[in-house]
C-alpha positions as a Markdown table, in Angstrom:
| # | Residue | x | y | z |
|---|---|---|---|---|
| 1 | Met | 0.0 | 0.0 | 0.0 |
| 2 | Gly | 2.9 | 2.4 | 0.8 |
| 3 | Gln | 4.2 | 1.9 | -2.7 |
| 4 | Phe | 1.0 | 3.1 | -4.3 |
| 5 | Arg | 0.8 | 6.1 | -1.9 |
| 6 | Ser | 4.3 | 7.2 | -2.8 |
| 7 | Glu | 3.7 | 6.7 | -6.5 |
| 8 | His | 0.3 | 8.4 | -6.2 |
| 9 | Arg | 1.9 | 11.5 | -4.7 |
| 10 | Ala | 4.3 | 11.6 | -7.7 |
| 11 | Val | 1.4 | 12.3 | -10.2 |
| 12 | Gln | 1.5 | 15.9 | -11.2 |
| 13 | Glu | -1.6 | 18.0 | -11.5 |
| 14 | Gln | -0.5 | 19.0 | -15.0 |
| 15 | Ala | -0.7 | 15.3 | -16.2 |
| 16 | Arg | -4.2 | 15.0 | -14.8 |
| 17 | Gln | -5.4 | 18.2 | -16.5 |
| 18 | Ala | -3.8 | 17.0 | -19.8 |
| 19 | Glu | -5.7 | 13.7 | -19.4 |
| 20 | Ser | -8.9 | 15.6 | -19.0 |
| 21 | Val | -8.2 | 17.6 | -22.2 |
| 22 | Leu | -7.4 | 14.5 | -24.1 |
| 23 | Asp | -10.5 | 12.8 | -22.9 |
| 24 | Ala | -12.5 | 15.9 | -23.8 |
| 25 | Leu | -11.6 | 15.4 | -27.4 |
| 26 | Leu | -14.1 | 12.6 | -27.3 |
| 27 | Ser | -16.8 | 15.1 | -26.4 |
| 28 | Gly | -18.2 | 14.9 | -30.0 |
| 29 | Val | -19.1 | 11.3 | -29.2 |
| 30 | Pro | -22.7 | 10.9 | -27.8 |
| 31 | Met | -22.7 | 11.0 | -24.0 |
| 32 | Gly | -24.0 | 7.5 | -23.5 |
| 33 | Leu | -21.3 | 6.0 | -25.8 |
| 34 | Lys | -18.6 | 8.2 | -24.2 |
| 35 | Ser | -19.7 | 7.1 | -20.7 |
| 36 | Gly | -19.6 | 3.5 | -21.8 |
| 37 | Ile | -16.1 | 3.9 | -23.2 |
| 38 | Phe | -14.9 | 5.7 | -20.1 |
| 39 | Ile | -16.3 | 3.1 | -17.7 |
| 40 | Gly | -15.2 | 0.2 | -19.9 |
| 41 | Met | -11.7 | 1.4 | -20.2 |
| 42 | Leu | -11.3 | 2.1 | -16.5 |
| 43 | Gly | -12.8 | -1.3 | -15.6 |
| 44 | Trp | -10.8 | -3.2 | -18.1 |
| 45 | Lys | -7.4 | -1.4 | -18.1 |
| 46 | Gly | -7.6 | 1.0 | -15.2 |
| 47 | Thr | -7.0 | 4.0 | -17.5 |
| 48 | Thr | -8.7 | 6.1 | -20.1 |
| 49 | Ile | -7.4 | 6.9 | -23.6 |
| 50 | Gly | -6.0 | 10.2 | -22.3 |
| 51 | Gly | -4.6 | 8.5 | -19.2 |
| 52 | Ala | -2.8 | 5.9 | -21.3 |
| 53 | Ile | -1.3 | 8.7 | -23.4 |
| 54 | Met | -0.1 | 10.5 | -20.2 |
| 55 | Gly | 1.1 | 7.3 | -18.6 |
| 56 | Ile | -1.2 | 7.3 | -15.6 |
| 57 | Lys | -3.4 | 4.5 | -14.2 |
| 58 | Cys | -6.1 | 4.4 | -11.6 |
| 59 | Tyr | -6.2 | 2.0 | -8.6 |
| 60 | Arg | -8.3 | 1.4 | -5.5 |
| 61 | Ile | -6.8 | 3.0 | -2.4 |
| 62 | Asn | -5.7 | -0.4 | -1.2 |
| 63 | Gly | -3.7 | -1.0 | -4.4 |
| 64 | Thr | -6.1 | -3.4 | -6.2 |
| 65 | Pro | -7.2 | -2.8 | -9.7 |
| 66 | Leu | -10.5 | -1.1 | -10.5 |
| 67 | Asp | -13.6 | -3.2 | -11.4 |
| 68 | Tyr | -16.5 | -2.0 | -13.5 |
| 69 | Gly | -18.6 | -1.1 | -10.4 |
| 70 | Val | -15.9 | 1.2 | -9.0 |
| 71 | Ser | -15.3 | 2.6 | -12.5 |
| 72 | Gly | -19.0 | 3.4 | -12.8 |
| 73 | Val | -19.0 | 5.2 | -9.4 |
| 74 | Arg | -15.9 | 7.2 | -10.4 |
| 75 | Ala | -17.5 | 8.1 | -13.7 |
| 76 | Leu | -20.8 | 9.3 | -12.1 |
| 77 | Ser | -18.9 | 11.1 | -9.4 |
| 78 | Ser | -16.8 | 13.0 | -12.0 |
| 79 | Ile | -20.1 | 14.5 | -13.2 |
| 80 | Phe | -20.4 | 16.1 | -9.7 |
| 81 | Ser | -16.7 | 17.2 | -9.9 |
| 82 | Phe | -17.5 | 18.9 | -13.2 |
| 83 | Met | -20.8 | 20.5 | -12.2 |
| 84 | Val | -19.3 | 22.7 | -9.5 |
| 85 | Leu | -17.3 | 24.8 | -12.0 |
| 86 | Gly | -14.8 | 21.9 | -12.4 |
| 87 | Leu | -13.6 | 22.5 | -8.9 |
| 88 | Gly | -13.6 | 18.8 | -8.1 |
| 89 | Phe | -11.0 | 18.2 | -10.8 |
| 90 | Phe | -8.7 | 21.0 | -9.6 |
| 91 | Trp | -9.1 | 19.8 | -6.0 |
| 92 | Ala | -6.3 | 17.3 | -6.6 |
| 93 | Gly | -3.9 | 20.2 | -6.8 |
| 94 | Trp | -4.7 | 21.3 | -3.3 |
| 95 | Asp | -5.4 | 18.0 | -1.6 |
| 96 | Gly | -2.6 | 16.4 | 0.4 |
| 97 | Glu | -3.4 | 13.0 | -1.1 |
| 98 | Lys | -3.7 | 14.5 | -4.6 |
| 99 | Gln | -7.3 | 13.1 | -5.0 |
| 100 | Ser | -10.0 | 14.8 | -6.9 |
| 101 | Trp | -13.5 | 14.6 | -5.5 |
| 102 | His | -14.5 | 11.7 | -7.7 |
| 103 | Asp | -11.4 | 9.8 | -6.5 |
| 104 | Lys | -12.4 | 10.4 | -2.9 |
| 105 | Ile | -16.0 | 9.3 | -3.5 |
| 106 | Ala | -14.9 | 6.1 | -5.4 |
| 107 | Gly | -11.9 | 5.4 | -3.1 |
| 108 | Thr | -9.4 | 5.6 | -5.9 |
| 109 | Ile | -5.9 | 7.0 | -6.6 |
| 110 | Val | -4.1 | 7.9 | -9.8 |
| 111 | Val | -0.6 | 6.6 | -10.2 |
| 112 | Arg | 2.1 | 7.6 | -12.8 |
| 113 | Met | 3.4 | 4.4 | -14.4 |
| 114 | Pro | 7.1 | 3.9 | -15.2 |
| 115 | Pro | 8.0 | 5.0 | -18.7 |
| 116 | Gly | 7.6 | 2.2 | -21.2 |
| 117 | Thr | 4.7 | 0.5 | -19.3 |
| 118 | Ser | 2.0 | -0.7 | -21.8 |
| 119 | Leu | -1.3 | 0.6 | -20.6 |
| 120 | Leu | -3.5 | -0.5 | -23.5 |
């Protein structure tokens, strides 16, 4: 668990924001399909398309991989993070644990993976 906490703290806010921008490129895709892709990718690989490009992966706080249920909770919670002027996403920059609101709700952390790690 300590390994995941130390790696989690190494994730920079800039990488998280870049992931959001890359994922937003999918905004032209109908919302239901986008949500399905988002939840499916998180549940299957623990990352989104933007996260894979940025080299970050999502885990449960205890270090176990995400399942589809937790991915769904995280995806639905991210709507709440967005609705409050996006403050929930920026919260990771101020939080000591570097968790956004949807990470706190879903019990997840984001970890930067070593260079060269295949995420897809």
